[in-house]
MIDOSE-1310 file (N, C-alpha, C; in nm, 2 decimals, decimal comma, always signed):
residues 260
xxxx	+0,08/-0,12/+0,00/+0,00/+0,00/+0,00/+0,09/+0,12/+0,00; +0,19/+0,12/+0,08/+0,28/+0,24/+0,09/+0,35/+0,26/-0,04; +0,38/+0,14/-0,11/+0,45/+0,15/-0,23/+0,36/+0,22/-0,34; +0,23/+0,19/-0,34/+0,14/+0,25/-0,44/+0,13/+0,40/-0,41
xxxx	+0,12/+0,43/-0,28/+0,11/+0,58/-0,25/+0,23/+0,65/-0,30; +0,35/+0,59/-0,27/+0,47/+0,66/-0,32/+0,48/+0,68/-0,47; +0,44/+0,57/-0,54/+0,44/+0,58/-0,69/+0,34/+0,69/-0,73; +0,22/+0,70/-0,67/+0,12/+0,80/-0,71/+0,17/+0,94/-0,68
xxxx	+0,23/+0,96/-0,56/+0,28/+1,09/-0,52/+0,40/+1,13/-0,62; +0,48/+1,03/-0,65/+0,59/+1,07/-0,75/+0,54/+1,11/-0,88; +0,43/+1,04/-0,93/+0,37/+1,07/-1,06/+0,31/+1,21/-1,06; +0,24/+1,25/-0,95/+0,18/+1,38/-0,94/+0,29/+1,49/-0,93
xxxx	+0,40/+1,46/-0,86/+0,51/+1,56/-0,86/+0,58/+1,58/-0,99; +0,60/+1,47/-1,07/+0,66/+1,48/-1,20/+0,57/+1,56/-1,29; +0,44/+1,53/-1,29/+0,34/+1,60/-1,37/+0,34/+1,75/-1,34; +0,34/+1,78/-1,22/+0,34/+1,92/-1,18/+0,46/+1,99/-1,23
xxxx	+0,58/+1,93/-1,22/+0,71/+1,99/-1,27/+0,70/+2,01/-1,42; +0,65/+1,91/-1,49/+0,64/+1,92/-1,64/+0,55/+2,03/-1,68; +0,43/+2,04/-1,61/+0,34/+2,15/-1,64/+0,40/+2,29/-1,61; +0,47/+2,30/-1,50/+0,53/+2,43/-1,47/+0,64/+2,47/-1,57
xxxx	+0,72/+2,37/-1,60/+0,83/+2,40/-1,70/+0,78/+2,44/-1,83; +0,67/+2,36/-1,88/+0,61/+2,39/-2,01/+0,55/+2,53/-2,01; +0,48/+2,57/-1,91/+0,42/+2,71/-1,90/+0,53/+2,81/-1,91; +0,64/+2,79/-1,83/+0,75/+2,89/-1,83/+0,81/+2,90/-1,97
xxxx	+0,83/+2,79/-2,03/+0,90/+2,79/-2,17/+0,80/+2,86/-2,27; +0,67/+2,84/-2,26/+0,58/+2,90/-2,35/+0,58/+3,05/-2,33; +0,58/+3,09/-2,20/+0,58/+3,24/-2,17/+0,71/+3,30/-2,22; +0,82/+3,24/-2,21/+0,95/+3,29/-2,26/+0,95/+3,30/-2,41
xxxx	+0,89/+3,20/-2,48/+0,88/+3,20/-2,62/+0,79/+3,31/-2,67; +0,68/+3,33/-2,60/+0,59/+3,44/-2,63/+0,65/+3,57/-2,62; +0,73/+3,59/-2,51/+0,80/+3,72/-2,49/+0,90/+3,74/-2,60; +0,98/+3,63/-2,63/+1,08/+3,65/-2,73/+1,02/+3,68/-2,87
xxxx	+0,90/+3,61/-2,90/+0,84/+3,64/-3,02/+0,79/+3,78/-3,03; +0,73/+3,83/-2,92/+0,68/+3,96/-2,91/+0,79/+4,06/-2,93; +0,90/+4,04/-2,86/+1,02/+4,13/-2,87/+1,07/+4,13/-3,01; +1,08/+4,01/-3,08/+1,13/+4,01/-3,21/+1,04/+4,08/-3,31
xxxx	+0,91/+4,07/-3,29/+0,81/+4,14/-3,37/+0,83/+4,29/-3,36; +0,84/+4,34/-3,24/+0,85/+4,48/-3,21/+0,98/+4,53/-3,27; +1,09/+4,45/-3,25/+1,22/+4,50/-3,31/+1,21/+4,50/-3,46; +1,15/+4,40/-3,52/+1,14/+4,40/-3,67/+1,06/+4,52/-3,71
xxxx	+0,95/+4,55/-3,64/+0,86/+4,66/-3,68/+0,94/+4,79/-3,66; +1,01/+4,80/-3,55/+1,09/+4,93/-3,53/+1,20/+4,95/-3,63; +1,26/+4,84/-3,67/+1,37/+4,85/-3,77/+1,33/+4,88/-3,91; +1,21/+4,81/-3,95/+1,17/+4,81/-4,09/+1,07/+4,92/-4,12
xxxx	+1,00/+4,97/-4,02/+0,90/+5,07/-4,04/+0,97/+5,21/-4,07; +0,93/+5,27/-4,18/+1,00/+5,39/-4,22/+0,89/+5,50/-4,24; +0,92/+5,61/-4,18/+0,82/+5,72/-4,18/+0,80/+5,77/-4,33; +0,68/+5,78/-4,38/+0,66/+5,82/-4,51/+0,67/+5,97/-4,52
xxxx	+0,74/+6,02/-4,62/+0,76/+6,17/-4,64/+0,62/+6,23/-4,66; +0,60/+6,34/-4,59/+0,48/+6,42/-4,61/+0,51/+6,57/-4,60; +0,42/+6,65/-4,64/+0,44/+6,80/-4,63/+0,53/+6,84/-4,75; +0,61/+6,95/-4,72/+0,70/+7,01/-4,83/+0,83/+6,93/-4,83
xxxx	+0,86/+6,87/-4,94/+0,99/+6,79/-4,95/+1,06/+6,83/-5,08; +1,19/+6,79/-5,08/+1,27/+6,82/-5,20/+1,29/+6,68/-5,27; +1,24/+6,66/-5,39/+1,25/+6,54/-5,46/+1,36/+6,55/-5,56; +1,45/+6,46/-5,57/+1,56/+6,45/-5,67/+1,50/+6,38/-5,79
xxxx	+1,50/+6,46/-5,90/+1,46/+6,40/-6,03/+1,58/+6,33/-6,10; +1,70/+6,39/-6,09/+1,82/+6,34/-6,15/+1,94/+6,40/-6,09; +2,04/+6,32/-6,05/+2,17/+6,37/-6,01/+2,27/+6,36/-6,12; +2,23/+6,31/-6,24/+2,31/+6,31/-6,36/+2,44/+6,22/-6,34
xxxx	+2,43/+6,13/-6,25/+2,54/+6,03/-6,24/+2,53/+5,92/-6,34; +2,41/+5,90/-6,39/+2,39/+5,80/-6,50/+2,31/+5,88/-6,61; +2,37/+5,96/-6,68/+2,30/+6,05/-6,78/+2,33/+6,02/-6,92; +2,39/+5,90/-6,95/+2,43/+5,87/-7,09/+2,31/+5,86/-7,18
xxxx	+2,19/+5,84/-7,13/+2,07/+5,82/-7,21/+1,99/+5,95/-7,24; +2,04/+6,06/-7,19/+1,98/+6,19/-7,22/+2,02/+6,23/-7,37; +1,94/+6,32/-7,43/+1,98/+6,36/-7,57/+1,95/+6,51/-7,58; +2,01/+6,57/-7,68/+2,00/+6,71/-7,71/+1,97/+6,73/-7,86
xxxx	+1,87/+6,82/-7,89/+1,84/+6,86/-8,02/+1,85/+7,01/-8,04; +1,89/+7,05/-8,15/+1,90/+7,20/-8,18/+1,83/+7,23/-8,31; +1,78/+7,36/-8,32/+1,72/+7,41/-8,44/+1,82/+7,45/-8,54; +1,94/+7,47/-8,50/+2,05/+7,52/-8,60/+2,10/+7,40/-8,67
xxxx	+2,10/+7,39/-8,80/+2,16/+7,28/-8,88/+2,31/+7,28/-8,88; +2,37/+7,39/-8,84/+2,52/+7,40/-8,84/+2,58/+7,35/-8,71; +2,71/+7,32/-8,71/+2,78/+7,29/-8,59/+2,73/+7,15/-8,54; +2,77/+7,12/-8,42/+2,75/+6,99/-8,36/+2,67/+7,01/-8,23
xxxx	+2,57/+6,92/-8,21/+2,49/+6,93/-8,09/+2,49/+6,79/-8,02; +2,54/+6,78/-7,90/+2,54/+6,65/-7,83/+2,55/+6,67/-7,68; +2,53/+6,57/-7,60/+2,55/+6,57/-7,46/+2,67/+6,49/-7,42; +2,72/+6,51/-7,30/+2,83/+6,44/-7,25/+2,82/+6,43/-7,10
xxxx	+2,84/+6,30/-7,05/+2,85/+6,28/-6,90/+2,99/+6,32/-6,86; +3,00/+6,44/-6,79/+3,13/+6,50/-6,77/+3,17/+6,49/-6,62; +3,30/+6,45/-6,59/+3,34/+6,44/-6,45/+3,34/+6,58/-6,39; +3,28/+6,59/-6,27/+3,28/+6,72/-6,21/+3,16/+6,73/-6,11
xxxx	+3,16/+6,85/-6,04/+3,05/+6,88/-5,95/+3,04/+7,03/-5,93; +2,93/+7,08/-5,88/+2,92/+7,22/-5,86/+3,03/+7,28/-5,78; +3,09/+7,38/-5,82/+3,20/+7,45/-5,74/+3,18/+7,60/-5,74; +3,07/+7,64/-5,67/+3,05/+7,78/-5,65/+3,15/+7,85/-5,57
xxxx	+3,17/+7,98/-5,59/+3,27/+8,06/-5,51/+3,20/+8,18/-5,45; +3,26/+8,23/-5,35/+3,22/+8,36/-5,29/+3,34/+8,44/-5,25; +3,36/+8,55/-5,31/+3,48/+8,64/-5,28/+3,61/+8,56/-5,31; +3,60/+8,48/-5,41/+3,72/+8,40/-5,45/+3,74/+8,27/-5,38
xxxx	+3,66/+8,24/-5,28/+3,67/+8,12/-5,20/+3,56/+8,02/-5,23; +3,59/+7,89/-5,23/+3,49/+7,79/-5,26/+3,38/+7,79/-5,15; +3,26/+7,76/-5,20/+3,14/+7,75/-5,11/+3,08/+7,61/-5,13; +3,04/+7,55/-5,02/+2,98/+7,41/-5,03/+2,83/+7,42/-5,03
xxxx	+2,76/+7,31/-5,03/+2,61/+7,31/-5,04/+2,54/+7,38/-4,93; +2,61/+7,39/-4,81/+2,55/+7,46/-4,70/+2,60/+7,61/-4,69; +2,65/+7,66/-4,80/+2,70/+7,80/-4,81/+2,81/+7,83/-4,71; +2,89/+7,73/-4,68/+3,00/+7,75/-4,59/+3,13/+7,79/-4,68
xxxx	+3,19/+7,90/-4,65/+3,30/+7,95/-4,72/+3,42/+7,87/-4,69; +3,50/+7,84/-4,79/+3,63/+7,77/-4,77/+3,61/+7,62/-4,78; +3,49/+7,57/-4,81/+3,47/+7,42/-4,82/+3,40/+7,40/-4,95; +3,44/+7,29/-5,02/+3,38/+7,25/-5,15/+3,27/+7,15/-5,13
xxxx	+3,19/+7,14/-5,23/+3,08/+7,04/-5,23/+3,14/+6,90/-5,20; +3,06/+6,82/-5,12/+3,10/+6,69/-5,09/+3,08/+6,60/-5,21; +3,15/+6,48/-5,21/+3,14/+6,39/-5,32/+3,01/+6,30/-5,31; +2,94/+6,32/-5,20/+2,82/+6,25/-5,18/+2,73/+6,34/-5,10
xxxx	+2,60/+6,35/-5,14/+2,51/+6,43/-5,07/+2,45/+6,36/-4,94; +2,39/+6,44/-4,86/+2,32/+6,39/-4,74/+2,20/+6,31/-4,79; +2,16/+6,21/-4,71/+2,04/+6,13/-4,76/+1,91/+6,22/-4,77; +1,84/+6,20/-4,88/+1,72/+6,28/-4,90/+1,60/+6,22/-4,83
xxxx	+1,48/+6,27/-4,86/+1,36/+6,23/-4,78/+1,33/+6,08/-4,81; +1,39/+6,02/-4,91/+1,37/+5,88/-4,94/+1,48/+5,80/-4,89; +1,58/+5,86/-4,81/+1,69/+5,79/-4,76/+1,80/+5,76/-4,86; +1,80/+5,82/-4,97/+1,90/+5,79/-5,08/+2,01/+5,90/-5,08
xxxx	+2,13/+5,86/-5,07/+2,24/+5,95/-5,08/+2,29/+5,95/-5,23; +2,30/+6,07/-5,29/+2,33/+6,09/-5,43/+2,48/+6,12/-5,44; +2,54/+6,05/-5,54/+2,68/+6,07/-5,57/+2,70/+6,21/-5,64; +2,82/+6,26/-5,63/+2,84/+6,40/-5,68/+2,97/+6,40/-5,77
xxxx	+2,97/+6,31/-5,86/+3,10/+6,29/-5,94/+3,08/+6,33/-6,09; +2,96/+6,34/-6,14/+2,94/+6,37/-6,28/+2,84/+6,48/-6,30; +2,85/+6,55/-6,41/+2,75/+6,65/-6,45/+2,71/+6,62/-6,59; +2,60/+6,69/-6,63/+2,55/+6,67/-6,77/+2,60/+6,79/-6,85
xxxx	+2,69/+6,77/-6,95/+2,73/+6,87/-7,04/+2,66/+6,87/-7,17; +2,63/+6,99/-7,22/+2,56/+7,01/-7,35/+2,64/+7,10/-7,44; +2,66/+7,06/-7,56/+2,73/+7,13/-7,66/+2,64/+7,16/-7,78; +2,64/+7,29/-7,82/+2,55/+7,32/-7,93/+2,61/+7,43/-8,02
xxxx	+2,53/+7,48/-8,11/+2,58/+7,59/-8,20/+2,46/+7,68/-8,24; +2,48/+7,81/-8,22/+2,38/+7,90/-8,25/+2,42/+7,99/-8,37; +2,33/+8,01/-8,47/+2,36/+8,09/-8,58/+2,26/+8,21/-8,60; +2,13/+8,18/-8,60/+2,03/+8,28/-8,61/+2,00/+8,34/-8,48
xxxx	+2,05/+8,46/-8,45/+2,03/+8,52/-8,32/+1,88/+8,55/-8,29; +1,84/+8,51/-8,17/+1,70/+8,53/-8,13/+1,60/+8,42/-8,18; +1,65/+8,32/-8,26/+1,56/+8,22/-8,31/+1,61/+8,08/-8,28; +1,74/+8,06/-8,27/+1,79/+7,92/-8,25/+1,77/+7,88/-8,10
xxxx	+1,76/+7,75/-8,08/+1,75/+7,70/-7,94/+1,80/+7,56/-7,94; +1,84/+7,51/-7,82/+1,88/+7,37/-7,80/+1,80/+7,32/-7,69; +1,75/+7,20/-7,71/+1,66/+7,13/-7,61/+1,72/+7,00/-7,56; +1,71/+6,98/-7,43/+1,78/+6,87/-7,36/+1,67/+6,78/-7,30
xxxx	+1,66/+6,65/-7,35/+1,55/+6,56/-7,31/+1,60/+6,45/-7,22; +1,53/+6,40/-7,12/+1,56/+6,28/-7,05/+1,51/+6,16/-7,14; +1,55/+6,04/-7,10/+1,51/+5,92/-7,18/+1,35/+5,91/-7,18; +1,29/+5,96/-7,08/+1,14/+5,96/-7,07/+1,10/+6,07/-6,98
xxxx	+0,97/+6,11/-7,00/+0,92/+6,22/-6,91/+0,92/+6,18/-6,77; +0,95/+6,27/-6,68/+0,95/+6,24/-6,53/+0,82/+6,28/-6,48; +0,75/+6,19/-6,40/+0,63/+6,23/-6,33/+0,67/+6,29/-6,20; +0,62/+6,41/-6,17/+0,65/+6,48/-6,04/+0,55/+6,44/-5,94
xxxx	+0,58/+6,38/-5,84/+0,48/+6,34/-5,74/+0,44/+6,46/-5,65; +0,32/+6,46/-5,60/+0,27/+6,57/-5,52/+0,24/+6,69/-5,60; +0,23/+6,80/-5,54/+0,20/+6,93/-5,60/+0,33/+7,01/-5,61; +0,38/+7,02/-5,73/+0,51/+7,09/-5,75/+0,50/+7,24/-5,71
xxxx	+0,61/+7,29/-5,64/+0,61/+7,43/-5,60/+0,73/+7,50/-5,66; +0,84/+7,43/-5,68/+0,96/+7,50/-5,73/+1,05/+7,40/-5,80; +1,12/+7,44/-5,91/+1,22/+7,36/-5,98/+1,36/+7,42/-5,95; +1,45/+7,33/-5,91/+1,59/+7,38/-5,88/+1,69/+7,30/-5,96
xxxx	+1,79/+7,37/-6,01/+1,90/+7,30/-6,08/+2,03/+7,38/-6,07; +2,14/+7,31/-6,06/+2,27/+7,38/-6,06/+2,32/+7,40/-6,21; +2,36/+7,51/-6,25/+2,40/+7,54/-6,39/+2,54/+7,61/-6,39; +2,62/+7,56/-6,48/+2,75/+7,62/-6,51/+2,74/+7,72/-6,63
xxxx	+2,75/+7,85/-6,60/+2,73/+7,95/-6,71/+2,87/+7,99/-6,77; +2,86/+8,04/-6,89/+2,98/+8,08/-6,97/+2,97/+8,23/-7,01; +2,89/+8,31/-6,94/+2,88/+8,45/-6,96/+2,81/+8,48/-7,09; +2,73/+8,39/-7,15/+2,64/+8,42/-7,26/+2,51/+8,46/-7,21
xxxx	+2,44/+8,55/-7,28/+2,31/+8,60/-7,24/+2,19/+8,51/-7,28; +2,22/+8,39/-7,32/+2,11/+8,30/-7,35/+2,03/+8,26/-7,23; +1,90/+8,22/-7,25/+1,81/+8,20/-7,14/+1,77/+8,06/-7,13; +1,77/+8,01/-7,01/+1,73/+7,87/-6,98/+1,58/+7,86/-6,94
xxxx	+1,51/+7,76/-6,99/+1,37/+7,74/-6,96/+1,35/+7,59/-6,92; +1,24/+7,56/-6,85/+1,20/+7,43/-6,83/+1,06/+7,40/-6,89; +1,04/+7,29/-6,95/+0,92/+7,26/-7,01/+0,84/+7,15/-6,93; +0,72/+7,18/-6,89/+0,64/+7,09/-6,82/+0,51/+7,06/-6,89
xxxx	+0,45/+6,94/-6,87/+0,33/+6,89/-6,93/+0,23/+6,87/-6,81; +0,11/+6,93/-6,83/+0,01/+6,91/-6,72/-0,08/+6,79/-6,76; -0,17/+6,75/-6,67/-0,25/+6,63/-6,68/-0,34/+6,63/-6,80; -0,36/+6,75/-6,86/-0,45/+6,76/-6,98/-0,37/+6,75/-7,11
xxxx	-0,24/+6,74/-7,09/-0,15/+6,73/-7,21/-0,10/+6,86/-7,26; -0,13/+6,97/-7,20/-0,08/+7,10/-7,24/+0,06/+7,13/-7,19; +0,14/+7,19/-7,28/+0,28/+7,22/-7,25/+0,29/+7,36/-7,19; +0,37/+7,37/-7,08/+0,40/+7,50/-7,02/+0,55/+7,52/-7,02
xxxx	+0,59/+7,64/-7,06/+0,73/+7,67/-7,07/+0,76/+7,78/-6,96; +0,84/+7,75/-6,86/+0,87/+7,84/-6,75/+1,02/+7,89/-6,76; +1,03/+8,02/-6,75/+1,17/+8,08/-6,76/+1,24/+8,06/-6,63; +1,36/+8,00/-6,64/+1,44/+7,98/-6,52/+1,53/+8,10/-6,50
xxxx	+1,60/+8,15/-6,61/+1,68/+8,27/-6,60/+1,79/+8,27/-6,71; +1,86/+8,38/-6,72/+1,96/+8,40/-6,81/+2,09/+8,34/-6,76; +2,17/+8,29/-6,86/+2,30/+8,23/-6,82/+2,42/+8,32/-6,84; +2,40/+8,45/-6,81/+2,50/+8,55/-6,83/+2,59/+8,57/-6,70
xxxx	+2,65/+8,46/-6,66/+2,73/+8,46/-6,54/+2,84/+8,36/-6,56; +2,95/+8,38/-6,49/+3,06/+8,28/-6,49/+3,05/+8,18/-6,37; +3,08/+8,06/-6,40/+3,08/+7,96/-6,29/+2,95/+7,90/-6,26; +2,95/+7,83/-6,14/+2,83/+7,76/-6,10/+2,73/+7,85/-6,03
xxxx	+2,60/+7,82/-6,05/+2,50/+7,90/-5,98/+2,37/+7,81/-5,97; +2,31/+7,81/-5,85/+2,18/+7,73/-5,84/+2,07/+7,82/-5,88; +2,00/+7,77/-5,99/+1,89/+7,85/-6,05/+1,76/+7,78/-6,02; +1,65/+7,86/-6,01/+1,52/+7,80/-5,98/+1,41/+7,88/-6,04
xxxx	+1,29/+7,82/-6,04/+1,17/+7,89/-6,09/+1,05/+7,84/-6,01; +0,97/+7,93/-5,96/+0,85/+7,90/-5,89/+0,74/+7,85/-5,98; +0,68/+7,74/-5,95/+0,57/+7,69/-6,03/+0,44/+7,78/-6,00; +0,39/+7,85/-6,11/+0,28/+7,94/-6,08/+0,15/+7,86/-6,04
xxxx	+0,07/+7,94/-5,96/-0,05/+7,88/-5,91/-0,15/+7,85/-6,02; -0,15/+7,92/-6,13/-0,25/+7,89/-6,24/-0,22/+7,77/-6,32; -0,10/+7,71/-6,30/-0,07/+7,59/-6,38/-0,15/+7,47/-6,32; -0,23/+7,40/-6,40/-0,32/+7,29/-6,35/-0,24/+7,18/-6,28
xxxx	-0,27/+7,15/-6,16/-0,21/+7,04/-6,08/-0,32/+6,97/-6,00; -0,27/+6,90/-5,90/-0,37/+6,82/-5,82/-0,47/+6,91/-5,75; -0,58/+6,86/-5,73/-0,69/+6,94/-5,66/-0,66/+6,96/-5,51; -0,70/+7,07/-5,46/-0,67/+7,10/-5,32/-0,77/+7,02/-5,23
xxxx	-0,88/+6,97/-5,29/-0,99/+6,91/-5,21/-1,01/+6,76/-5,23; -0,93/+6,70/-5,32/-0,95/+6,56/-5,35/-0,82/+6,50/-5,40; -0,81/+6,37/-5,38/-0,69/+6,30/-5,42/-0,71/+6,25/-5,57; -0,65/+6,32/-5,66/-0,67/+6,29/-5,80/-0,53/+6,27/-5,87
xxxx	-0,53/+6,20/-5,98/-0,41/+6,18/-6,06/-0,39/+6,30/-6,15; -0,33/+6,41/-6,10/-0,31/+6,53/-6,18/-0,17/+6,58/-6,17; -0,07/+6,49/-6,18/+0,07/+6,52/-6,16/+0,12/+6,59/-6,28; +0,22/+6,68/-6,26/+0,30/+6,74/-6,37/+0,40/+6,64/-6,42
xxxx	+0,44/+6,66/-6,55/+0,54/+6,58/-6,61/+0,65/+6,68/-6,65; +0,78/+6,64/-6,62/+0,89/+6,71/-6,67/+0,92/+6,66/-6,81; +0,93/+6,76/-6,91/+0,95/+6,72/-7,04/+1,10/+6,74/-7,08; +1,15/+6,86/-7,06/+1,28/+6,90/-7,10/+1,33/+7,03/-7,05
xxxx	+1,46/+7,05/-7,06/+1,52/+7,19/-7,05/+1,55/+7,24/-7,19; +1,54/+7,37/-7,21/+1,59/+7,42/-7,33/+1,64/+7,56/-7,31; +1,73/+7,60/-7,40/+1,80/+7,73/-7,40/+1,77/+7,80/-7,53; +1,72/+7,93/-7,52/+1,70/+8,01/-7,63/+1,81/+8,11/-7,65
xxxx	+1,85/+8,12/-7,78/+1,96/+8,21/-7,81/+1,92/+8,36/-7,79; +2,01/+8,44/-7,74/+1,98/+8,58/-7,72/+2,01/+8,65/-7,85; +1,92/+8,74/-7,89/+1,94/+8,81/-8,02/+2,06/+8,91/-8,02; +2,12/+8,94/-7,91/+2,23/+9,03/-7,91/+2,36/+8,96/-7,89
xxxx	+2,36/+8,83/-7,88/+2,48/+8,75/-7,87/+2,54/+8,72/-8,01; +2,67/+8,71/-8,01/+2,74/+8,67/-8,14/+2,71/+8,52/-8,16; +2,69/+8,48/-8,29/+2,67/+8,34/-8,32/+2,79/+8,25/-8,30; +2,78/+8,12/-8,28/+2,89/+8,04/-8,26/+2,86/+7,92/-8,17
xxxx	+2,96/+7,85/-8,13/+2,94/+7,73/-8,04/+2,90/+7,78/-7,90; +2,83/+7,69/-7,83/+2,77/+7,72/-7,70/+2,78/+7,60/-7,61; +2,83/+7,61/-7,49/+2,83/+7,50/-7,39/+2,76/+7,54/-7,26; +2,69/+7,45/-7,20/+2,65/+7,47/-7,06/+2,64/+7,33/-6,99
xxxx	+2,63/+7,34/-6,86/+2,64/+7,21/-6,78/+2,53/+7,22/-6,67; +2,47/+7,10/-6,64/+2,36/+7,09/-6,54/+2,40/+6,98/-6,44; +2,35/+7,01/-6,32/+2,37/+6,91/-6,21/+2,26/+6,93/-6,10; +2,23/+6,82/-6,03/+2,14/+6,82/-5,91/+2,01/+6,88/-5,95
xxxx	+1,94/+6,81/-6,03/+1,80/+6,85/-6,07/+1,70/+6,81/-5,97; +1,63/+6,90/-5,90/+1,54/+6,87/-5,79/+1,41/+6,95/-5,81; +1,31/+6,90/-5,74/+1,18/+6,97/-5,74/+1,13/+6,98/-5,59; +1,09/+7,10/-5,55/+1,03/+7,11/-5,42/+0,88/+7,09/-5,44
xxxx	+0,83/+6,99/-5,37/+0,69/+6,95/-5,39/+0,62/+6,93/-5,26; +0,49/+6,95/-5,26/+0,40/+6,93/-5,14/+0,33/+6,80/-5,15; +0,36/+6,72/-5,05/+0,30/+6,58/-5,04/+0,19/+6,58/-4,93; +0,15/+6,69/-4,88/+0,05/+6,69/-4,77/-0,09/+6,65/-4,82
xxxx	-0,11/+6,66/-4,95/-0,24/+6,62/-5,01/-0,25/+6,47/-5,03; -0,14/+6,40/-5,02/-0,13/+6,26/-5,06/-0,10/+6,17/-4,94; -0,15/+6,21/-4,82/-0,12/+6,13/-4,70/-0,25/+6,06/-4,65; -0,35/+6,06/-4,73/-0,47/+5,99/-4,70/-0,48/+5,85/-4,74
xxxx	-0,59/+5,80/-4,78/-0,61/+5,66/-4,83/-0,57/+5,66/-4,98; -0,46/+5,60/-5,01/-0,41/+5,60/-5,15/-0,49/+5,50/-5,23; -0,56/+5,41/-5,17/-0,63/+5,31/-5,25/-0,77/+5,37/-5,30; -0,81/+5,48/-5,25/-0,94/+5,54/-5,29/-0,91/+5,67/-5,35
xxxx	-0,93/+5,69/-5,48/-0,90/+5,82/-5,55/-1,03/+5,87/-5,62; -1,04/+6,00/-5,62/-1,15/+6,07/-5,68/-1,13/+6,09/-5,83; -1,11/+5,98/-5,90/-1,09/+5,99/-6,05/-1,18/+5,89/-6,13; -1,30/+5,87/-6,07/-1,39/+5,78/-6,14/-1,51/+5,85/-6,19
C-alpha cells in the first residue's frame, strides 16, 4: 500500500514539474516572439515623407541616355557625361552646399527624404551651335518624361554658365496634355549657380480638395539664343536637378481616389 502511494505521489510531482516548466517555456517564447516582432517593426517601419519635401529627379550620375536637339543645322549638338560637381565661389573662396565659405561640395550628398544619398561625381554637359540670333535654341531631353509626385512648388538645378546671355527654360506637361514653358533665367554669369523657378498657381495640378491623378510631367530643359549675342558654339552644364513638392495632399487613403 505504501509503495502504491509513493508511486502515485511521485507521478503527481513529476506531472506538476512538467506542467510548470512547459508554461514557463511558453511564456518565454511568447516574450521572445513579441520582442522580435517589435524589433522588426521598429527597424523596418519607415516614416513616409509628407508635407513640403525636395525630390531629386536626377543627379546626372547616369546621364548617358539623355539627348539634345538643336534648331540650328550647323555645328554639332550633343550631350556628355562629364566628370565634375558644382564648385560655386564667394569672394574667390569655394562654397559648399551649406553655403560655408572655404569648403567645397562633398562627393556624396546627405540622404534625401527617401533615404537615398546621391553621388556627386558627374554633371551633364551640353554642346550646341547658334547661328540665327533670337531664333535658335537647343533642347535637352531625358530618356522619358519624369512624373513629379505631389504638388510641385519649385524647380531647382545647378548650372555652369559661360557668360552668354542665352536664357534657360523648363518645359512641363500638365495632366491635360498642355505644355507649359517656364523661364528659369539667363546664363549671363561665370561659374556655377543654383537656379530655380517657382511653379505658378495657375498651372493645373492636383486638386486641393480631393486625391486625383493630376501630376505634372517634366519634359525637357531648353536654352533660347539671345538676339544680341554673337553666333557660334555654346556650352552649358547641369547638375542636381530637384523639385520642391508638397505631399500633404497625398497622405490619406491611397487606394481610394476621386478619379472615377
